[in-house]
C-alpha positions, 0 to 999 in steps of 0.5 A: 499500499502506497503512502497516499493510500495509507493517509487515506485509510488513516483518515477513514479510521481517525474520523469514524463518525464522518466515515460512517455518515459518508458510508451510509450516504453512498449506500443509501443513494446506491440502494435507492438507485438499485431499487428504482432500476430493479422496480423498472426491470420488474414492471418491464417484465410484467407488461411484457407478460401481457403485451409481448416482448415488443409491447405490440402496437404501443411499444414506444409509449409503454417504454416511455411510461417505464423510462420517464419516471425511472429516469426522473427518480434516478436523476433526483437520486444522483442530484442528492447524492452529489450534493451530500457525498460532495459535502462530506468529502469537502469537509474531510478535505477541509479537516486536512488542509494543514496536512496538505500543506505539510505534504506540499512543503516536503515535495507532494505535488498537486496531483498527489494531494488530489489522489489522496482524497480520490484514495479515500473515495475508492476505499469508501466505495469498496465498502459502501457500494456493495453494501448499497447494491445489496440493500437496494435489492433487499428494498426492491424484494420487500417492495415487490412483496408489498406491491403483490399484497396490494395487487391480489386485491386488485386482481380480484377486482379486475373483472371491471377491466376491459382486458383480463390481466393479472397484475403481479410483479416478480423479483428479477435479477438483471446482470445488465441492471446490476452493472448499470446500478454499480456504474452509475453509483460509482460515477456519481460518487467519484464525480462528487469527490472530484469537486472538493479534491480539485479545490484542495489541490489548488490551494497553495502550501502557504495558505494551507499552513496559515489557515489551518482549515478552509480558506476563508476568501471573501466569506466576511463580506456579508458579516457586517452586523453591528453590535447594539443594545436593542437586540440580544447579544446571542442574536447578533452573534448568531446572525453574524455567524450565519452570514460568516459561515454560509458556505459551510452550511450551504449543502445542508440548507440545499439538501434540506430544501430539496427534501422539503420540495420533494415531500411537499410536492409529493403530498400535494400529488396524493391530494390531487390523486384523491381529488381525481378518484372522487370526480371519477366516482359516481354513486348510482344508488345500486350495489351491482352492475352488469354491463355489455360494452362493444369494441369500437373501430374507426373508419374514414367515410370516403363520401363525406370525409367523416370519421365513423364508428363501428361496433357490435351494438345492442338493441333496446329489445335485447337489452329488455329481454336480458333485463327481464331474465335478470329481474327473475332473480329473487329480490331484484329490481333492475334498472337498465340504460344504454348509450351511444355517443358517436353515431350521430351528429346534429347541424345547428346554426349559431342562433339555435345554440345558447351563447353559454354553450358557444363559449364552452365549446368554441374550440370543439365545435366543427363547422361545416357548410356554415353550420355547427356540428355537435355530437349527439348522445342517444339514451335508451332506458328500460321500459319501465323507467322510460315510461316513468320519465315520460310521465314526469315530463308530461308527454305521451309514451314513445316521445323523444326527450331532450336532456338540456344540460351540458357539463364542462370544465371551466378552469377547474370548476364544473359548470352546467349550461343549457345547450339549446333554447327550451323552445327547441321542437326538432333536431336533425340527426346526421350519420358519417355517411351523410344520411340524415333524419328529422326527429320531433322533441316531445319535451325539453328537460332542464338540469333540475328535472333530469334524473340523477342517474342520467347526469353522468357522464354527461360529455355530449352537448346534445343528449336525447332519450329515445324509445328504442334503438341500438347502442354500443353499451348497456348497463343493468343495475340493481341492489339484490338481497343476495349479492354473491348469488345475484352476481353468479347468476347475472354472469351466466345470463350474460354468458349466455347472450354474449359468450367470449369463449376465453377471448379478450375485448379486442378479440371477441369485439365486446365484453360483458361483466358483472361487478360490484358498483364500489369496485371501480373506486376500490380499484382506484383507491388500491392503485393510489395507495400503492403509488403513495406508499412507494412515493412516500417511501422513496421520498422518506429515503431520499430525504434520509440522505439529505438529513444525514448530510445536514447532520454531518455539516452542522456537527462539522461546522460546530466542531470546527468553531470549538476554539471560537466557542471557547474564546467566547466562554473565556470572556464571560459568555455563559453556556446558556448563552452559547446554546441560545446563540447556536439555537438561534443559528439553527432557526435561521439556517432552517428558515433559509431552507424553508424560504427556498423549499416551501415556495418551490414545493408549493409552487410545484403543487400549484402547477400540478393542480393547475394542469390537472384541473384543465382536465378534471374539475376537481376539489383540490386543497394544498397539503397543509399537513405535509408543510407543517411537517416539513417545517417541524422536521426542518427545525427539529433536525438542525436543532437536535444536531446542534444540541447533540454537538454542543453537549459534546463541546461541553466536556472539553476543557476551555484552555486546552481547546484554545491552546490545541485548536 
């Protein structure tokens, strides 16, 4: 072992606490990186299981869905690792400035000083990176196990999915992923160590010997506070010290800020996900749903140039026949409704539309031959409920009813407008092939008159209830006394009408399902809980890396000021005053992190919320609880580190401290 490696090894042995913190930081960052890469590999294996090796038609899209999150998380880990590890090596180099000066005086070159720090880096990597890789695979194994616990419940709800898939992650060891983890981790640590190593090699021997520590440069340029009697001496000293030592505390403040940004923004994302789930969950008032939905294909009509939809539709007569059979099950009363969204358009002049809907649809309305084309949703109800709706509207059975309400998202607020005047008596319906028919409107129902079950999803501006017809999808809903028995019976009924013979949605051209009305919301809730678990676990571990940096930086900064604190005690400042001064310094440093981290985190939450509100009119609240936690942790970490470091200094003799440091 050469002399430079021996010096690096002695430094590692001598500074055990810093060595432990540095190894922990390298190991944690390596573990996080390994876990992220392995999760991406496991996810890729699962997706390939039900899409094929090339992901089929949407291969590039699925590749991006896996790579983009992994790349973002990897970049965050690398950035935090560089900050933390670089700071650890910078502090190590600062403690050895006098040693470097001595080495230069006896003939050591700049390159040898540089190599001394890099040898320390290599020795730490030999221990920390393998430990981190093992920990990363352990985290991945545990995480996959937890994921599969959630996915087992998701698989019991998978009957509500269009395609029958089995969600299950498997632990996959990929040699390529292993090498990538080790390589990226090694490069990250070496880059982090190179930054302080290059600075150390540029310091002259004279400056090293003269300062015995970090070169001060112009650090005192901001430390111009004047002592006066209006404020306590502890506050004034604390403020001056923070200004003087801002460079030493910069990495700690930065790491704490990044941790706060991640925690607040991820908490905001969880709030947004909960809002989307709440918006997409609609309670029809029934506990069991059976439905039929046809696969649709699109072609362009050569005659008109319009896009037309093709699907295996279900007729109102067949839907009524199935409803009668389902109603034979004891203790059930079935509500049936079907809808078709894309077969017809209606051409209207601007005078035939209300100003409110023209404003709401100004970017979506298609104009053709001087007229505006609006999408028409045709709804059919089972005979009993259609008859009741006709009676409510005061029209004869067989009339067409216009549901004169359109729901849209106005910059995050759900608004309802009347698309057509209440005096509308007829509409012209056109197909994509150019054929058309004129229909008479028997009654126009406003928002207050529309049954609640017909208010969702309400995506087309023109909605009509017709007595008969063919639609792409139909739903039978009920609240049976024996849910499990009815669901099994309903599956048999639908299978007899729509046999799939093991084919999926795309192959059969349709799908029929029976599921609990709450299954969809349960499915989304499990997915959100699972995502939140991993997001918070990731943020916690990455934040732990940042906290290690804060502890290391604060404790180092206090130890290097041992002589300064001893001098202050020698001129009459009490231990209580010193503790108060350092506590004020911790508050000021935490305040700096909060001033940077909280606004950025809140801004990211607002941006995410704004983007989502452009799509969903959700009720969204700022995660104030997470913000309060971030504030408490910020102050608590620095204050606790100051407290521990100060207790260590109290055991030292003042005279010996002044003499030796």
